[in-house]
N, C-alpha and C positions, 0 to 999 in steps of 0.2 A: 112396601118392601115387604118380603114374605119371609115368614120366620118358621122355623121349626124346632119341636122340643126334644132337648137334646138331654144325655144323661150328665151334660157337665154345663156350667155356665163361664165365660172369661170373664176376669175381673182385670184391669188395668189400673197401674198407677203414674200418673204424668198428666200431659196437656198437650204437646208438642205433636210435629209430625209422626214423631216414632208412635205414640199411643194408636193415631188414626190408621196409621198403616200396618199394625198389627191387627187394629177391630177391622178393617177390611177384610183382611186373611182372613180372620176367622170368619165372617159371613161369606166368602166368596168358598171358603171349602167345606162349612157345616150349615151355613144360611142361619147363624145363632147371632142375638144381640150380644153386645157387649157392656159392660158395666164400667166405668172408668171415673176414678176418683182421683180429680187434680187441684191442684190450688187455686186457680181463677177462671173465669167463666170466659174464655179466649182460644182461640186456636180451631186448627182442624177438625178435631173432636166435638166442638161445642156447636150444638145444634143442627147434629147428624143423626139421620133417621135409621142408621144402624148401631147406634148408640144411646146408652143411658148415662149421662153425665153428672157429675156430683161435685160442685167446686167445694173447696174448705182450705183456707190457708196454713190450715194446721196439718194438714196430712201427710207432711213430710215429719213429724213429731213423732216420738216413739208410743205416746199414750195413745194418743188420737189414732194413728194409724192402726194399732193393735182393736183398738176398742171397734174402730170402723170395720175393718175385714171379718173382725170375728163376729160380731153382730149380724154382718152379710151372711156370712158362711150357718151362723145357726138358724138365720130365717130360710136358707133355702139347705135346710139340713138334708133334702133328699136327692141334692146335686154334687157331683165332685167340682168345685170352685179352682178354676185353673187361675192362679194369681202371678200375674209378669211384671216386672218393673221397668219403665219405659225412661229410665235415666237413672245415674248413677247412687245417689242417694237413696232413693227409692230401692234399688236392688238391693244395698246395702242393711237397709231397713229390713228387708225378706229374710235375707241371710241369716241377719244378728239375733232376728224372734224367730227362726224355724220352730222351735219345741215349744214356742207360746200360741202357735198355730192351730185352729179349730183342725179334727183328724180329719176332716172333709173336704180341707185345703190342699192342692197340690204347690207345691213351690219348688220347682225344679232347678235348683241352685249349691253352689257349693258352700261349704261350711264356711263361717265370718271370717276365721282367723286365717284360709287359705283365701279369701278375698281380698282382705283387708291388706296383706301382703303384695298380691299383685297389684296393687292400686298404687303400690309405691315401687316409680317406674323402674328405681334401682334394683329390686328385685327380678322384674322380669329381664332385665338387661343381664342378669348372672344366668337366668334361663336359657337366652339366646347364645351364650357362649359355649354352655353347656353339651346344645344341638346344633351347633352350625349353622346359626342363625344369625344372618347380619345385623348390624345397628349402627349409628352416626356415631363418630366420637363423640365423648359425654364427660363431661366433669359434674360430679355430683356436690351440690354447693351446699355448704351448712353455714347455719347463722355465726357460730361460733369463729368460722375462719376470716370474719371481719372482711376487708378488703386486700388482705394479704395472700393471694392466688394466683396461679397462671395456668393458662393454658395451652393444649400443643396442637390447636388449631387457631387458625386467623377469623377476624371481623369481617363481614358480620356473622352473627351467631345467631343462634337460636334461645330463648328464656321460656320455660315455663315449669308449672308446680310438678314437684314430684307427687303429692294429694290433693289431686284436682276438687275434692268434696270440701276438705277444710279450708283450700283457697277461694270459693266462691262465697263460703260462709263470711267473710271478711272483704266485705265490698270498700272501693274505693274510686276517686272522678276517673282515674286514669286505666282505668283495670279491663286487661286484655285478655282474652283465652290463652293468646300464644303471641311472644313478641318476638321482632325481628330488632336485633338489636346491633346498630351500626359503627358503635366505638366504647371503649372502654368507660367512658363520662357517662356513656348513655345506660350502660350495664349497671354500673354503681349506684347513678341516680333511681333507675328502676327497681335495683333489689332492693334498694331503702325504702320506697314506697309499698313495696310488697310486705315488708316483714313490720313495717310502721304501723300498717292496717291491723295488724292484729294475727299475719298469719304465721307459724312458727316450725313448722315441717320443711323439708328439703326443696331446693330447687333445681331444676336440670339444667347445663348450659349444654348446648350442642353446637359440632360442626352443621353449618349450612348447605345443604345437598343443595348443589345448582338446579336450575331447571324450574317450570312454571308449573301451574297447576297439572297440566299433561302429564307429568313424572309421578303423579300421585295414583297411589292404587290401595284398595281395600278388603280384606279377607274376612270373610264371616264363617263360621263353621258352628255345627252343632254335635253333641256327645252326648250319650246317653246315659242312664244311671250308673252303668258300667265304667264310666269311663271311656266309653270308646267310641271314637269321629263316626258318625253317621253322612255327614255333610258337610262339603264344602266347597263356596260360592268366591271367585276373586272375582273383582271389580276394577275396570281401570278409569281412574276419576279424569275425567277431560276438565272440568270446572271445578272451582270452589266457592263459596262465599266470602265477600272480603271487608264488612261489617266487623268495626272492632269485636261485637260479642258474638259474632257468628263465623269469626275467621275460620276456614277449617272445614267447617259443615259443608258436605256435598250438595252441588248443584246439579253434576251431568256425570250419569257412570253408565259405562258401556261393560257387561260382563265379558271375561275373555278367561280362556284355559290357561293354568300354568301348573302343569302334576307335579313337576320338580320341585316348585316352592311351596306345592301343598304339603306336599308328604313330610318335609322340615317342620312344619308348624302341626301336623299331625303328631309327630314324633313327641314333640315339645308336649300337647294336651294330654296327650295319653301317658307320659312320663309322671304327669301333676295328678293324675285319674279326675281329670277335670270332667265336671258335668253342668250342661246347659249350651248356653249360646254363648259365643264369645267372637270377638270383633277387634281387627287388628289395624290399623295404620301404615302404610307402608309407602315408600319413594324409591323410584329407583335412581341410583347415582351414575350417570354417564362417566363418569371418570372412571370406575373401575368396573362396569356392567355387574354391578350387584343390588339385588333388592335389600333395600336397609328399613329394619322396622322400626317403629316410635314407643307404640306401646302396645296394651292389650284391654279391652274392654269388657267388662264380665258380664256381658247381655248383649242382645242383638243392637244393633247402629241404628240412628234415627234415620237414617236413610235402608232401612230392612226392606223394603218393600222391592229394593233391585234384586233380593233373592228369591220374594215370591214373585215378582214378573219374569224372572227366567225359569219357573216352573216347577221352585221349588219352595213351595207354601209353608210359612213359617209357622203359622199354627198346627199345619197337620202333623209336624214333627211331635211336638209336645203331647197334643192329645189320643197320636196313634199309640203312642207308647206308655204315658202314665194313665189315659184312661180306657184304652182299649188293648192295653197289654201285648201290643204288636211287637215283633221283633226286626228292627229295621236294617236295612241294607246299605254300605255306603256307596252315596253317587257323589260325584264333582260335578260340577256346572261346567258344561262346554260349548255352548250354542249362546252367540251373541244375542245381548237384549239390551236396549237403553233406557234408563229410567232418567227422568230429567223435570226438576222444579220450579226451572226458569223458561221465560217465553223462547221459542225459537230464535227470534232472532238476536236473543242476547247471548245466545248459546254461539250462533255463526257467528257473532261479533267478537267476542271475545275468546273463542276457541281458534287459536292458530295454525294448528298444524294442518298443511291441506289433508294430509293421509286421515286424521282424525275427523275431519270434515266431511269426507266423502264418506266414512262410516255413518255419520249421522245423518247424511242424506239418504245411503240405502236403508238404512232401519227405520228411520220415518217413514218413507216409500214403502215399506214392505209390510209397516203398522205393527212392528215389534218395539214399542216404546209404550211407557205410560208415564203420565204425572199421579201420582198414589193421591192427591184430595181430590181430584175428580172423577170422581165416579158414575158412572150412570146409576139414577135414578136415586143418587144422595145428594141432591140439589136444591134444597129448600132457598127460597130468594135470600133471606137474611146470611143463611151460610154462605151461598153461593156467592152475592156479593163482595163478603169477608175475605173469602178465597180468592177473587177475580184482584182484589185490591192488592192483596199482598202479592200475587202473582206477578203484576203488574208494577209493582213497587221496586222491583229487579232492574229494571231500564234506570231508573233513580239510584238505586245504591250501588249498581258497578259503575255508572259515570263518576260518582263521587268518589270512591274508595278502590276500585281497580287500578292499577299501576304496575 
């Protein structure tokens, strides 16, 4: 791999496909090496030629995080350090400690108070109401309510934590990212398990919107330092992962235009004076023909390379604005492009709609597709074997968990 010396160095926090996707975007746009600080020596970024990876289990703790990034910034005092979090806890750390970061660190994030409020899903739903953005029927559950509560929608329902960061800090054996609850007995049992593990915040109980993965969408936006939206890219999700801890992670996405939907979200973000990347999970409700928003993530999503692959390099937006001081123009993604992290055979087996299968065939034939972890030139034998094993494991995972 050939590298160029630039005025900046990308530093990412995390270790999953999110970090590798962002690092790949930096390399493809600027030919720079990315430094990643993650918890464990595993994942797509480990053993990559375009990345220098430093594992330490303490990287998501306040003191070690600050010590690590500030030491790196001091060591490279002649460069601007572009610091990007690739997970909720890392983004929260950066936002919370913005005033403690070295002067040469670029941290394109909103203030922690706003970020923390947006992490609470009930805050997001109030914003949706204000801007005419639809969301599912919802009950905000508080532990003080006990089991004496009623819902104005029927089972099955969706159950998830309002504060996902705190939720994952309290592990338990049957813990899932999201629960599909079939009846009242199961609902009360799972609520008891969650609070019994030490979680203290609110839970979200929602109307379950009918339809399989092919009704899901993801929207990624970038807002400049003045709070103006400069990029929006909507993806039609055709398939998601179904393992307990990976439930809801995207597996197949086709970029798709919808300007009307984008403009509603643009107004919401600009009203907040939001800064940086934002990511929304959405589902189309065939009962009323509306797109229902589930949450906002205050970062680029783990599937962010669907944006880069569509022609909107995620690294370029930050660097052009914060390093080179350029004024960005608003651009909306319009051309179809396929992002896929499962084998083609898995996609064609589990994507049900013939029209969507036809799109898959067309984009594959036209070579308008990408799997972000398999980058030409970055395939050391050890890394390639690890990625190939993960890739092929989807045959077993979908057979076991998809229903």
